[in-house]
PAVEXKOL-47234 format. One record per residue: residue in one letter; z, y, x of N, C-alpha, C in turn. Coordinates in pm, whole numbers, plus 32768, in hexadecimal, padded with zeros to 4 digits. Atoms other than C-alpha are relative to their C-alpha. Layout:
<pts>
AZYXZYXZYX/...
</pts>
This chain:
<pts>
M7F747FDF7FDCC4EAB8BE2577801C7FE0809E/K7FFA80047F68C563B8F426E580A07FE8801E/S7F7A80207FD9C69AB86227818026806C806F/L7FD07F967F9DC75FB97B284280537FD68068/Y7FA480137F91C80CB9762989807C80547FE5/C7F7B7FBC801EC983B9E2297A7FF080818021/N80007F787FD3C940BB192A377FBD805E7F97/D80527FB2805CC844BB8529218057801D7F7B/Y7FAB7FE78088C95BBB7528048089801A8032/E7F7B7FD17FD5CA8EBBD028DA804480607FB2/S7FD07F8C804CCAB7BD0D281F80367FDD7F73/I7FD98022808ACAE5BC5A26C9807C7FB07FFF/I7F8B80627FF5CC03BB6E273F807E80578023/K7F877FB17FF6CD5BBBEB271980747F8C8028/N7F8A80587FD4CEAABB5227B27FD57F83805F/L801E80637FA0CE07BA8828C9808A7FDD8051/V7F8780207FB1CF24B9CB29877FE18010809D/Y80267FED7F6FCE6DB9B62AE27F697FED8008/K809E80028006CCF8BA0C2AE67FCD7F94805F/D803B805F7F9ACCB1B9592C3180027F797FEA/K7FFE8093801ACD19B8092BAA7FCB7FEF7F74/Q803480108084CC92B8402A4A7F6380077FF3/F808F7FEF7FFECB2DB8AA2A947FC77F9D805C/H8050806A7FB2CA3FB7982B017F6D80097FCE/G808A7FF38032C8D3B7FE2ADF7FF480367F7B/K800E7FD0808DC882B801297180747FC47FAA/T7F85803F804DC9D5B752290F8073805A8020/L7F787FC97FEECB15B80728D0806E7F977FC7/F7F89805B8011CC55B73228D9805980597F9E/L7F957FBF8047CD4AB79927C280827FC28007/T7F7B802C7FEACEC1B76F27DF805B80027F86/L7FA9801D806CCFD4B6F426FA807080617FFC/K7F997F9D8015D0B6B800266C80847FCE7FB0/K7FA380238058D170B769254F7FDE7F797FCB/V800880788042D1AAB61324AB805A7FFA7F84/Y7FB680068087D218B5E3233C7FF77F6A7FD6/K8000808C8047D286B49822A87FD980177F7B/I801D7FF38092D1EEB4682153806B7FAA7FB3/I7F8580448045D320B41120787FFB7FF37F71/G80007FFE808AD2B7B4431F157F6B7FC47FC9/K8070803C8039D1A7B3CB1E297FB480797FC5/G805D7F92802CD07EB4BF1DCD7FCB7FCD7F76/K8057801F8072CF9BB4CE1C9F7F7F80448000/V80867FC58008CE2AB5041C7D7FC17FD87F7A/D8044801C807FCD75B5261B397F6D80348015/F808A7FD08000CC06B57D1ADE7FE6808A8021/G80267F5F7FFECC1DB6F61AA5806080468061/G7FA67FB27FB0CD3EB7461B8C807980427FBB/S7F8D7FB88043CE2DB7D41A8680797FAF800E/E7F8A803B7FE4CF14B6BD1AC480237FC9808A/F7FFA80267F74CEF7B69E1C3880918029802D/V7F857FE97FC2D03FB6851CF77FF77FCD8095/E800480247F71D054B6841E6B80827FB48029/A7F8B80477FCED134B57B1F0B8068804A805B/D7F967FAF7FABD279B5F81F9C7FFD7FC9808B/K7FF980237F76D293B5FF2114807980408037/Q7F847FDB7FB6D3B2B61E220A7FCF8002808B/L801A7FE17F7BD38EB6C5235C804F7F95805A/F7FCA80647FA5D3B1B5B72466802780488089/Q7FD67FA77F86D46AB64925A67FE97F9D8079/P8007804B7F85D406B5DA2700807A7FF48046/E7F8280167FC7D518B55327D47FEA800280A0/K80047FF77F6DD54FB5A7294A804A7F928052/S7FD080717FB0D58AB4912A48807E8033804A/N7F837FC87FBFD678B5792B087FFD80927FD3/A7FDE7F768042D716B6C42AA47FA780698057/E804C7F8D7FADD654B7862BBA7F6B7FF57FE9/D8087800C8015D504B7082B437FCA80777FAE/K803E7F91804CD421B8232AC37FD07FCE7F7A/F803A80278076D378B74B29C1802B7F6A7FE3/G7FD28081802ED3DBB61F28EB7F887FA67FD3/W8065806E803CD335B4E52859801C7FF07F72/W7FF080318086D2EFB48526F87FF47F6B8019/N7FF8809A8004D340B30C26EF7FF07FCF7F6D/L803980198082D274B2B125C47FFB7F6C7FD8/N800C80908024D2A5B16325137F7B7FF67FAA/P8084801A804DD17FB0C62456800680547F73/G80017FB08079D11BB19B232B7F9E80747FFC/N80457F878013D07AB2D922B2804780818013/Y7FCE7F907FE4D0B9B42923367F9C80717FE6/W804A7F8A8013D038B58B22F8801680558086/I7FFC7FB17F7CCFE5B64A24447FC9808F7FFA/E804A7F777FF7CF9EB7B124957FEB80098099/F802D7FDF7F79CEF2B82925D580318078802D/N7FE27F727FCDCF52B94726B47F8980627FE7/E80797FAA7FFCCDEBB9D326AF7FDB80257F7E/S803C7FD68084CD4DBA9325947F7D804C8026/F808D7FCF7FE1CBF7BB2B25727FF2807C7F92/K802E7F998053CB73BC7024EA7F71803C802F/S80877FDC7FD1C9FBBCC124ED7FBC80587F93/I80497FA68060C923BDCB244E7F6C7FC07FDD/N80848044800BC7E9BCEB247C80147F707FC9/E7FF28074802BC7B4BBB323BA7FF77F8A807B/K8009806B7F95C80BBA79249780257F8A7FC2/L7FD980848027C836B90B2466806A7FC2805F/F7F9380497FABC97BB86424E680177F797FE3/I7FE6808E8017C9A3B6FC251980747FE08053/I7F7E802C7FB7CB02B682258580177F6B7FE2/S7FF480A08010CB34B50E25CE807D7FE1806A/P7F8580317F9DCC59B44126777FCC7FE2808C/S802D801B7F7ACC4EB42527EE800C7F5D8018/R7FF780887FD7CC23B2D2289E809B7FD5801C/R7F7C80207FD9CD90B2F1291680597FCF7F8A/I7FBD80268067CE1CB2CB27BE7FBF7F7F7FBA/L80408072803DCD16B1CF2740801A7F838057/L7FE7807B7FAACD62B0E62870808F7FD17FDE/N7F71802A801ECED3B0E127F280107FE87F67/G7FFA803B8084CE79B0732694802B807A7F94/T7FE17F968053CE95B1CE25FD7F8A804F7FE5/Y80717FAE801ACD99B2BA2561801A80697F96/H7FF97F9A806DCD74B3F024857F7880137FB5/S80797FE1804CCC7AB44D23807FA4805A8046/T805C7FA47FC1CB3EB4F723F87FF780727FA6/I80117F82804DCB1FB66123917F7780368013/V80817FBD7FF7C9CEB6F52350800080767F9F/T7FFB7F7F8051C9CEB86822D87FA380628034/I803E7F847FCFC916B9AA22D8804380827FE2/E7FA87F958018CA3CBA75227D7FFD8068806C/S80077F987F9ACA2EBBC3233D80958010803D/E7F757FF17FC3CBACBBCD236780477F8F7FC5/F7FA680648029CC8EBA97236B80557FD1807E/S7FA780447F94CDA9B9E1241B80017F6D7FDE/P801680948013CD50B871242C80837FAE7FE4/K7F9C80588021CE38B77523897FB97F7B7FD8/A803F808F801CCDFCB5F2236380687FA07FDA/L7FB68068801DCE87B4BF22E77FFD7FA6807E/L7FFB80537F91CF08B3EA241380347F6D7FCB/V7FDE8092802CCF13B26823E380307FC18090/V7FD280477FA1CFF6B1B924D280077F667FF2/G801380A28011CFABB043250A80887FB68011/D7F95805C8001D096AF1A2511806F80158077/N7F9E7FF37F8BD139AF5D26618041808D8013/G7FC77F727FEDD18AB0D326347FC18039806E/I802F7FB47F97D136B1DE2732806B806C8021/S7FB17F8A7FCCD1F5B2E728017F9880658027/I805B7F9B7FDAD13CB42F2813805380808034/K7FB77F837FCDD1B9B55528EE7FD480857FBC/E801E7F7B8033D1C5B6C228687F8E802C804D/N806E7FB37FC9D07DB76F28AD7F9C7F9F8036/A806280667FCBCFCDB61D29067F78801B7FC8/R80867FF08024CE53B63228FA7FD07F7C7FB3/I801980748051CE0BB54527D87F757FFB7FB1/S80827FF48057CCB9B5BC27467F9880458040/L806B7FB97FC7CB65B629279E7FB580547F9B/C804C7FA48068CAABB74D26FF7F78802B8037/K80817FCE7FD0C943B79927107FD080707F95/V80357F838056C8A6B8E426877F7980108006/F809A7FF58003C74AB91426147FDF80817FC3/D80407F9B8052C686BA4825B77FA87FCD7F9A/I8057802E8074C5DFBA1A24637FB0806F7FBE/
</pts>
């Protein structure tokens, strides 16, 4: 298995926010697009026939000033469902590993690590916000992605 440089897989990434700030050697920074508050109770059974996904409500970012281009998600402690701006589409099999960045970890927040070989996907993850909450700006670089040829 070989870890790829960002330029080696640039063609399979869609919806980059700002390439020059997102590409760092073999690491791609992913940016936050949407945040949902988990508001309902789901169900999981053995076979999946009784599976119920928990209800979610879109959480809107708030602008500090009316003229600001981007707003902030002011998140209280708890669990949220997040979507990233970036998506991937590849014709060759690749392994993707997406993990939280130090920036959110140092603020008591993390998201689940995503490991997949899907050829086409838009990453989503469970975001867990610690006791003090966190403010995250729209399009913030919150995650690291590594891509491997397999």
